N, C-alpha and C positions, 0 to 999 in steps of 0.2 A: 504495501500499498504506501503509496506516492506520498513523501511530507517533503515539507523545507521549513525553512524557518532557523533562526539564531541560539534558540535555549541550547545550552549545553549537552540536555540528558536526551535530545530528540531523539537517537536513535534506540535507548531505551524506550520511552514514550511510544515510539513505534511499534515495537516488540511487544510492549504490553497491550498497543489497541488489537493487533492480532489474536493476542490471549484471550483477550475481554470477547470477543466476535467469536474464537472458539470455544471456550468455556459457556460462555451464552447459547451457542448453537447445539452444542453437545447436552445440555441441560434440559432442552428442550426435547432431542432427539432421544434423549434416555428416556422422560416422561411419556412418550409415545410410542417406543419402540422395543424399548428394552426393559423399563419395570414394568411389570403388569397395570394393565389403564384399561378396563372393559367399559368405564361410561360412554362410552362413544363419542366424545369431546374431545377432538384434536385442540393443539393448541399452536397451530402451524403461526397463524397474525403474529406471534412473536418473534418469529425468528426472520421475519423480514423486518418487523420495527428495528429489532435486534441490532440487523445489521445497517440500517440506515442510522442510527444513532453511536456505533459503537465509538466511532473517531469525536464524536463532539465529547461523550461522556469521560473519554479516554483524557483528553483535555482538558474538563471540569476538575473530576476530582483524584488526578495526580499530579497535578500543576496549579487550576485557577483558584481551587476552593482553599477556604481557611477556615478553621474549626469553628468560627461563629457564622458563618456563611449555612442556611440552609435551602432543601432542595426538593422539590416536587417534580419526582421523575414519571415522566411520561408511561401512563398503565403498560402497555406492552414492552417497555421495554425493561420491565423487571428483570429477567435473567442478566441483562445486564449490570445493572446495580448489583444483584448479588453474587456475578460472577467476582466485580470490582471489591467488594467487602472480602472475598472471598482471598484474593491475591493481596489484601491490607491484612489479612490474619482474622475478620470479624464476620466471618462466615464459617459456616462447617460444611463438610463435604456430605455430610447424612444429610444436612438440611438441604443442598443442592440434588443429591441425589434422591432424594421423596418430593422435589420440586412438585407444586398443585396434589402432593399426597396429604396423606392426615400429619398434622402439626409439620410439613416441610414447608419450604422458602416457598411464599406465597403466589401466585400468579400475580396479584398486583400487588404493589408496594403498601405494607401495612404495619401500622405503628404500634396495634395493639398484638399484632398474630408475630410479625416477622422477628427478628432476633438481632438484628445484624444494623440497628440505626438509622433506621428509616425517621425521618423527620416529618413529612405530611403522607398522610395515605392517601391514593389515588386509584380508580376503579372507573367511577360514573363520570368521564370526561368533562372536563371545562373546569369543575367543583377543585381539583387541585391546583389550579393553575388560580384559578380569582383566591385563593388560601393564601396564594405566598402574598398577594397584594396586598390583603386584610393582614398578614401576621408584618410585613413592614409598616403597615399603620399601628400596630401595637408594639412595636418594639418605639415606635416615634413615645406614642403616648406612656410606656414606662419608661423611658430615658428623659420626658420633659417633666416627668412628677420628681426626680433627680433618683432615681433607683438603677441598678444596676449598670450605674455610670463608670465600674473599675472592668467591664466586660469592654472588648471593641465591639462598634455596629457590626452587624451580618448582612449578607445581601440576602436578599430572600428572593430565590432563582427559580422558576419552572421550565422544564421540558416539556414542549407541544407538540401533539401534530398539526400542521397546517388545518385538516380537515377537523381538528379539537376549534379551531376558532369559529364553527358554525354555531357552537353554544352561547345561546344567548347571556349566560348569566356572568361569562364573559366581559360580553361590552356592558351591561351594567355596572360591572366593577371598574372598567377602565373611568367608567362616569364618574364613580364616587371616588376613586385613586386621584384622578382630576381634582374635584372639590377637595380634598382633602390634603393636598401637597403631598403624594407620592413620593419617598425615596427609595433607594437603595434596594428597587427589585428588579431584575432580569428577566425578560422572558426569552426563551430561547425557541424558535419554528422553527422545528425536524420539516424543511420545504419540500419535502418527496414529490408533491403534486398527486398524490392519490390518498384514496378514505378507503375505505372497507371496501365498499363495492364500485368506487369509478374512479377516473382520475380527474381531477378539480379544473374547474374553469380557468380560460385563458386570462392572464395579466392579473390573476388575484393579489399577486404579492404588490402592485400597486396600490391597490385599493387597501391592502393591510397598511404599507406605507404614509398613507395620506391619512388614515384613520390614527395611527399610534404618534403619529408628529401631531394632528388638530388637539390630542390627549396630552399633549407636553412631554411625551418621550422622545428619545434619540433614536434613531432606526439607522442599524448598522446592515447593512447587505453583503454576506458572505456567499458570493454567485462562483469564484473562477478560484479554481487549485493552482498548486505551483506551475505544473505542467501546464493548463492552459494558459498562463499567464506568460512563459518562456514561449509557448506555440504564437501568442499576439504578437510578440516583440518581431517577431522572425517577418520574413518580406510574407506579403499577404497574409499576415495573421489577422490583421482587422478585419477582413471578410468574412474570414472564419468566425471571427467575434462576432459579428453582424448575423452572420446565417445561425449561431447559437441562439443568440437575443430573438431572433425571430420565430424559431422554430417552436411549431406547437406539443406541448405538455404529451400529448397524447403519440405524436410520432415521437420525440425525443422519447421516451418511455418503450417505445416498440423497437427501436433500433438500438437501444440500452439490451433489449432480450436477444438481438436476433446477433449481435456482436459485429468484428471489425469488418469483416464484407461488405454487410449489408451499409455501414457505415460511409464506406467509402464508396460504394456505387450511388448510392442517395446525395452523399458532397459532391461527386463527379458529374450527376446529372443536375442539381439545383443551381450549383457555382457555376460548372460548365470548366472548359480551359483555359484556364487564367494560369499563364506559366508561375507566376510566385506561388498561387495557392497550389496548383497540383504539386510542384517541385515539395512544399510541406509534406502533401500527403505521401507522395511516394518516399518521403525520406523513414517513413515510417512502416513497419510490415504491419497485417491485420491487428495483430495484439497489440502491437504498441497504440494504434491509433485507436483501439478499445479502450486501452488505458488514457488517452488521453482526452479522448470526450466525456469519458465518466469519471473525469477528475474534477468535480465539483468542488466548492468550496468547503463544503460540510463534515469531505470525508479526507480534506486535507489539514492535517496535523499544523502542521506551521500557520497557514492560512488562520485555523481559529483560534491558536493560542494568540496570534497577533491583535487579532480581532477582540479577544477578551482582555489582555494588558493593554490595549490603547485606552479602555476607558480608566479616567483619572478622575473620574467624579462621583457625586449621588445621585445624577438625576437617574430616573426610567428611563431603560435599556428593553428595546427589541431587537433582538439579531434574528435576521433573515436565513436562514442557513441551505441553499442550496445541495440537497443531496438524493442520491438513489434509494427508493427501496427495496429493500434485499441486495443492496450495495455487495460485489462479491462471493453472491449463491447463484445458484443455477437458475433460479427462477426471477434475476435482478431487473425490474423494468416492469416486468407481466402485471397487467391490470390485473388478474387474479391471483396474484402472489400472496395477498392477508390472508388469504386461507393456504395457503402454499405450505407444505413440509417437504423438506429432504428425504427420498427414498432410503433404506438403507445402502443402497448400491453408490448414490450420488454421497453419502455421507462416508462412507469410505474413502470413495476418492479427494473428497475434503480433508478427512482427516490425515492422509497422503500428502496435502499439498501444505500442509500444515506442518509437516515434522512430528507430526503426534506417532509413537511409538504403540502397538495393539496392547490393553492393559494399563496403558499410561496416561490414558484420557482425562483425569480427575487431577495429575498430578500440574503442581505450581506453576513449575518450571519449564515443564515437557516442551520441546520444541522451540526453545527461545537461543539465541545465538550466544547473547552474556552470560557468563557465569551465573549460577545461582547464589553465589555470593554477591557480584556485582548487582543483580536485579533485588535483592534483599537490602544491600544498604542503600538503594534508589527508595524503595518504598519505605524504609524507617525514617527517608529523609522528607516522606512526602506532607505539604503543612496541613493538610486538610485532616490528617490523621494524628498530628501531633500532639493534642489534648487530649489524647484517650478518651474517655466517654464523654461523648455530646452531649445527652440527654440528663438538664441540669436539674437541681432541684431546688426546692421553696418550702422555709418552715410554712406551717399553718398560724393563718390569722386565730385571735383568740375570738370566740362567739360569746357574748353573754349568754346567761339563763333566760335571761329574756325581756322583748322589746317595749319599750314605753309607746303607749299610744293611748289617745282619749276615747272612748268610745261613746258614740253619740248614741240617745234611746232609740233611732231609727238610723240605720245607715248600709250603706252598699258593702264588699266586699273590694271593689274595686278604689271605693273612697277610702276603705279601712288601709290599703295598699298604700295609698298617697300618702294619709297619716303617718303610717310606721316608717315609709322613709322622709319622710319632713322630720319627725323628731330624730331619726337617724342624722342628718344634715346639720341638725344642729348644735352637735357633739364632735369631738376630734379624737371618737375611738378608732383605735385601731380597724376595726369594721368599716367605718365611714370613710378611712382613708383609703382602704383598698377597693371598694365600690367604684363601678363603672358601670353606668347605666349608657341604652343605646335604643333608640326606636328608628322605624321607617317614615318620618314625618309624620308620626302622631302624638308624641311626648306628653300636649297638654289635654291630649283626648282621653288619655290612657293614665292620667293623675300623676303624670312624672314634674308636672310644672313647679310644686314648691318646692321639691328636690334640687331640680336645677335654679332655680332662685336662691337656692342656698348656695351650692356647688360649682354652679357656672358651667358652660360649654367648652370642650374641648377642641385647641385649635394649636397649632406651633407655633403660630403669629396671634396677638391680641387683636382683638377687633372689636370694638364698641358699639354698645347697642344704640342706636342712632335716633331712636324712638326715643330713649332716654335724655340723651344730649339734646334733643330739643326739647324737652320739657315736656313732650307730650305724656299725660297718663295711660298706662299698662299694667296690669295685672301681673306681669312676668318680664322677666329682667334677663335679656338677650346678649350676655356678653360674653365674647367668646376668649381664650387665653392657654397659654400650655398648661396651665393648673387646672383646667376644670375639669369635671368628672362624667359628664354628660357628651354623646356624642350624637349628633342630630344627620341620621342620614336620608338619602332622600328617598321616594316611594317606593322599594323592591326588597322584597323581603328575602328574596335568597341573598342581597347582601346582607340583610341582618342576621341569619344564619351563619353566614361567612363569617362577618364581624365577631359575632357570640362564639364561634369556633375557634376565631385566632386569639381572642381577648381569654378566653377559657383555657387555652395552651400555654400561655406566658409561663407558668412556672417551671416550663419544661424546657421552652425555646429560650426566654429571656434569663429564667433564674429567679423571677418573680411573680409574687402571686396578687392575680386578681379575683374579684368577683365581680364578673360580670353578671347584671339583669338587663335582659333583652323585652322591651314590652312591644305588641301588636296586637291588629284586631284579632279576636281567634277565629273565624271562617278562612281569615288569609295566612293561616298555618301551610294550608294546602297549596300554597301558592308556591311555596319556597320549601315545602318536604323535603325536596330531594337532597337541599341544604342541610336540613336539620337533620337528616338520616345520615347525613358524612361526616356533621358536625359529631354526633354519637359514635359514630363507626370509630372517630380518630379518638374519643375518649375524654373531649372538652367537656370542661365544667364550667356550667353557666344557670343562671335561672331564667325560665323564659315566663313572662306575664302575660296570659294573654287575653285581653277584654275588652269590649266585651262580648259572651258569650250567647250561645244558644237562642232560641227563640223568643228568649225572653228581650231580648232589643227589638221589640214584637214593631213598635212603629217604623224602622227599619226597611222590614220585609226581609225576601228570602238571599238577596245579594249579601246580606249583612247579619243573616242567623248563621250559626253555624250545627250541624245535627253528627257528622261523622269525626266530629276532632276527639270524641272522648275515646273511641275507639281506637285512634290512630296512636293517639298516648298511651294507650296499652300496649299495644304491639307493638312501640316503637321502645325497643332495647336499652339500654342507658339512661332513659328517662323515668322520673320518677313522677306522677301524674298525681295532683290535689285536686279537690274540689270544693272548698270549704263554704259554709251556708253564713257562718258567723267571724265577726271580725275576732272575738278572741282564739276561735280556731285559725284563722288565718295566723295572727302574733307569733302561735307557737308552731305552726309551718316553717315558718320564714325563718326563725330560729336554728329549728333542724335542717332546713333546705342552707345555709349560710355554713353548716359546721359539714355537711353531708357531700355538698360539692368540693371538699378540700380533703374528703377522707380519701386514702390510697392503700387498704388493708389488704389482706386475704381473702380467697374467695369464697369460702366454706362459708354456709350459711348458718344465722344464728338462730340456735333452738328456740328461741323464745317465739319468733315471729316465723323464723324460716326464710327470712329474706336476707340476701346478700349484703346486709348495709355496711359493713367494714370496706368494700370496696369503693363504694360511693359511686358518684355521677352525677348527672343533673338533674334539674327538677323545672316541672312544668306546673304551671298554679293556672287554673283556669277561674276565671272573676266576672262577677254580674256587676251591673251599673244598678241593679233592683235596691233600693233602701227597704230593707226589712227589720221588724222591730229585733231589738238585742236582748237576749238572756245575760240575766245578771245570774253569777255564780263563778263562783271559788274555783281557778284554775289546781286543782290539786295535781299533785305528781302523775297518779294512777289516770287519770283524764286526760291530761298532755300525752303520755305514753300512749292512751288509744287514739287519740286524735294523729296521732304521728304514723299509727299499726293501721290507721285506714277505717276505724270504725268505732262508736262506742252507742250505747244507749240512752235515748233522749229521755225513752221510757221503758225502763225494763220491766220484761215479760213476766208473769205471775203464773205459778206452776201447771195450769190450765190454758195456757193461753189458745186463742185457736187462729191469732191474724198477727201477721206482722208486718207493717208496714216500713219498707226502708228508701229511703229517698237519699239525695247527692243533691248539692248546691243551690240555687235560687227557688227553686220549688219547695222550700222548710215549710213558709206559712200554709200550703196545700197540705202537705202533709200532718203539720200540725191539728190543723182544723180539723180534716177527715177523720184523723184517730179518736180526737175530742168528741166529735158527733157520734162517731160508732162505738163510744165506752160504754153504751149502755145495752147495747146489743148485742156484742159478743165479747165473751171473760176473757183478763188478762190478757190484754192488747200488747204487742209491744212497737215501737217507734226507734227504728234504727238508724242514727244520723252517719252517713257513710262519708267520708273525708276522703277517700282514696279508694273508689273501687282498683285502681289500677295495682294497688300495695296488696291488699286484700287477694285479690285473685294469684296474685303472685306466689305469697305467702303460702297459699292452700296448693296450688300445684306442686310448688316446691316439698310439701309436707309432703304429697299424694307422692311423690319420688322417692322419698326419705322412707316412708314405710314401704312404697314394692322393693326397697334396697334391703329390707328387715331392721329398718328403725320403728319399731311396731308401736312407739308411746311418743311419734312424735304427731304435734298437733300446732297448728296454725294458728293466727288471732281470730279468723270467722269461724274456726270450728269451735273454740270455745267458749264464741259467742253466743253459737249455737246449741252448746251442749244441752241446755235443759230443754229445748223445743219438743213438745209431742210431736211425734210423726203424722197427726191429723192437722200440723196447724198448717197456713196457709199463707203465702208471705205476696204481696203488691208491692213491686218497685215502680219507683217514678223516678224521671229525671228530665231536663228540657233539651236533652240530646238522642240519641238512639237507642232505643231499648234495649238493645244486647248488650249495652253497658253493664246492666246488673244482671240479667236475665238466669247466668250462672249460678245464680247464690243459689236456687232449689236443687243443685247437685251434690249443695256442700253436705245435706244431710237428708238428701230425700223428699226435698215437702215440695210440693205443689205451688208454681210460681208464678203471676199472672205480670210480666214488663210493660209498665205504661212509659212512654215515650214517644221521640217524634221520628218520623221515617219519611216524610218529603218534604219539600222547600217549602218556606214560610211562605207568608202572606201578610201584607200590613194587617193592623190594627192595636189595639188595646193588651196589654196583657193579659186580662180576663178573657176578653175575645179568644184571644190566641190557644192558651191554657183548654178554654173550655172545648174550641173545635179540632184542637188535635189531645184531649182525653187526656189532657193531666193535670185538672183542677181538682179540687177536694169531691166534687160529684163523682167525678169518672173513679177518683179514687176507692169511693164507698161501693159504686156498683161496678168495680172488679170485685171488692171484697166480698160483697153478697153471693158472686157465683162463687168465687175460690174457696169461701168459709161459709159453707151452707148453713143457715138456723134459720131463726125468725127475721121475719123481712126487716130491713134497716128502715126504721121511721126517719131517719132525717134524710133519705135518698131523695134528692130531688132539690132540696132546701138549703143546700150548698152554694 
């Protein structure tokens, strides 16, 4: 593989480039042809992508990167990454041999599943790219507050394919980066002009170049390799360059696949008999001509290194590196090569060309011309690996046992959330200092206004509130400064979740812990769900406050009412979901959440509730704008624990209980009213307040698994709550979301259940009208109870 440039170690880098390509290609081949793999899914796309990026990644990891730099690796280039880590002694042969297998090296780089120093998980394309942008902003936030200054700034770098730029979230992120004054961010585009199924449109690089420059990025085009640049300097070379520049993408790719003879014929046919050009071509054999035409900038170590080394500023940079998908492999350039996979015969030929002896395929230094000692000496000096473990740690922030809040006689949980943050904002506690809030242009309408008034908005440069300076009365003080603690985002939920992921990984990326809280309207979780899932998959830690929620936002209609979000929350791994009805419950949950997002303990479940609380995670609070009458009560330790575990008896059932009403969230008044009206007609009624259907369900299923493994005494929180219920007892469940959220409760003890909830898009109206229409008002609860718990007629049916 041709190289050029002045670095003293360039010959060794060239050998490592070949070794990275070999190990990555062999790893994929081993997973498909050698190791037992009968799932029917081949991973050919990895081979073509790995070949496309081998040069760039070699230059990055063995020359350019420093320990503080962080990289999001293109998903299909994961074998390259694992090969590089293997050469650096940070990956094991066992993991490589088990690539795509159980607990082997992951098909796509994973922070939580891989063991070889992955900075950012990738997989769903576009998300890892945007993550680097928001991680750069998070780094600026940390350093602007005076933290982590003993460590050098890092560059946040994404390796991405040109087709990956089709993902809309990337452009949303670019706009936000421009607003926030993005720095220290590199995006390296593998411009191989092929997507999964096709060849990309002509002139796309020009659109990229203009787009990035319009958003304040520097654009560096790495198009020609050293062989091409030397040829252009020969007589006739300028004509050849113009032909290359004007050649359509599909034709160029096809000629790469066809080889030197096809190149010669096409060039002679289209350029014609011109003495200097003809001489230039005739001085080269078919193989030499193919090497010349394939020598794009992205495959030339010297060109790539020179481009990287030339950046001497902190402005964001987009490198557009021309490459050939499948470079150096039999299917290079073919439009179908994403699914291409070398046959055993092709792999054998490739092995011989790489000077790899049979049985030495995994040897780190096999096939290299330099001695093992010389290579190891170079690897020991690689700057990227010089600092040992790059995954940082941060101390936990002490969380108080309780949070102060003034509870009004009638109050909504959303207003309670604002009051809690307002009280935190008054003081100078460690929790308040490390909290950072973010919202996609709904700061005021999600009750963050008082917090922002006290703590300010974040920007790297101070910006005064013009309304204040002009003496115009306003409820809110909208001043930006480097010490502000609220990040105001544009209306893009994908950006909110990407920002929360970056802020929620600050403890491992920057070595400084933040306590991020993001707010948005509950129905719009769905608009950013891919990024939310990605944030949880990375094990980022944050509190998500979704409000207003449910059809309880009645006058706004279906577009702003949420139905499925409780189920989404329950199904999302790494996210504990709460839906309190009362503000004192919310205060307890906030204390738990601020501590929970900092936990990083073992994965074994607690025998108290069978939840893996020691591992921690993120938290989702589903709140409401509906003011309801608050309960005056002492918050005992037992009640606190029950609220955190997911449920408690608001009215404990008697020994002959015929009916339990279980509710969650804003429908508490209807459930309380219904139980009061039914008390004369059904014995020993129970009223179960569910603060977290998610944690109740997770604890129950975990306890079931424990019993199946022989721990016969395992009991979850909900099983203990239901332990005294007679088998004939019926259960009516109710919430202003999908009824399946609570329908599973009947399976806990074999009780009949009638789940009430909302299954269809809402419409405008008052709360009373919509609750009646969808069958979740007090009368609907009584009617359901009449059927599921037969007995004397309910005398107040229809009176509610």
